[in-house]
N, C-alpha and C positions, 0 to 999 in steps of 0.2 A: 337497502341503500348500500351503495358501494363505499369503501373506505375513503376514497378521495372526496366524495360528496359529503360524508360525515365530517371529515377534516375541515372542508370549506365552511360548512354550517357552524362548526365549533368555532372556527376563527372569526366568523362574522358576528356571532352572538352566542356565547357559552350557555346562556340560560335556555335556549331553544332546544338543545340536543337531549336534554333529560327525558323528554317525551318520546324520543326514538330508542331509548334503552329499555330492556326488559330487566327490571330490578327485582322481580319476584324470586329469582334464584341467587341473588347476591349473598355471599357469605364473607364475613370478616375472618381473616386467617388468625389463628391462635386465640380465638374468642369463644371456643366451645366452653360451655358451663359444666362444671362438675360440682356436685354437692358433697360437702365434707362436714364433719362434726368436730368442734373444738371445745374443750372444757376450759372455761375461764374462771378465775376466782371472783367472788361476788363484788369485791371492791373495784375490780377492773371493769366489770359490766356496768356498775354504777357510773364510773368515770366516762366510759364510752357513751352511755345513754345521755349523760349531761351534755357532753360535747356534741353529740348527734342532734339533740334537741336544740342546743344553742345555734347550730348551723342549719337546722330545719331539714335534716336528712335522716335516713334510717341508720340503725346500728350497723347493718350489713354494709351500707354504702361507705360509712366512715372507715370501717375496717379495710375494705377494698382499696380505698384511696390511700390510706396510710401505708398499707403493705406495698402498693404500687410505687409510692414515693420512695420507700426504703429500698426496694429492689432496683429502681432506677438510679438512686444514689450509689448503691453498691456497684452497679454495672459501670457507672461513670468513674468511680474511684478506681476500679480495676483497670479500666481503659487508660487512665492517667498513669497508673503504675507501669503498665506495659509500654507506654510511650516514653517513660523516663529511662527505660532500660537501654 
């Protein structure tokens, strides 16, 4: 299919173009997984497990979400500091 045809099909009905794409080789950038080991004190694991159980997610998931939130907040704070200069 030529790009022009694809664009027209997309403009007509976005849901129809997905069948025309080869998604078998799609990769998300900066999403490669790396395994690490972290030592936590027992009280911290207990707290993590309680919160993870309350939310119905795994310990690993809650750690990832909380770290991502903190990293995003830090990046936003730094961006604000640069903008204030």
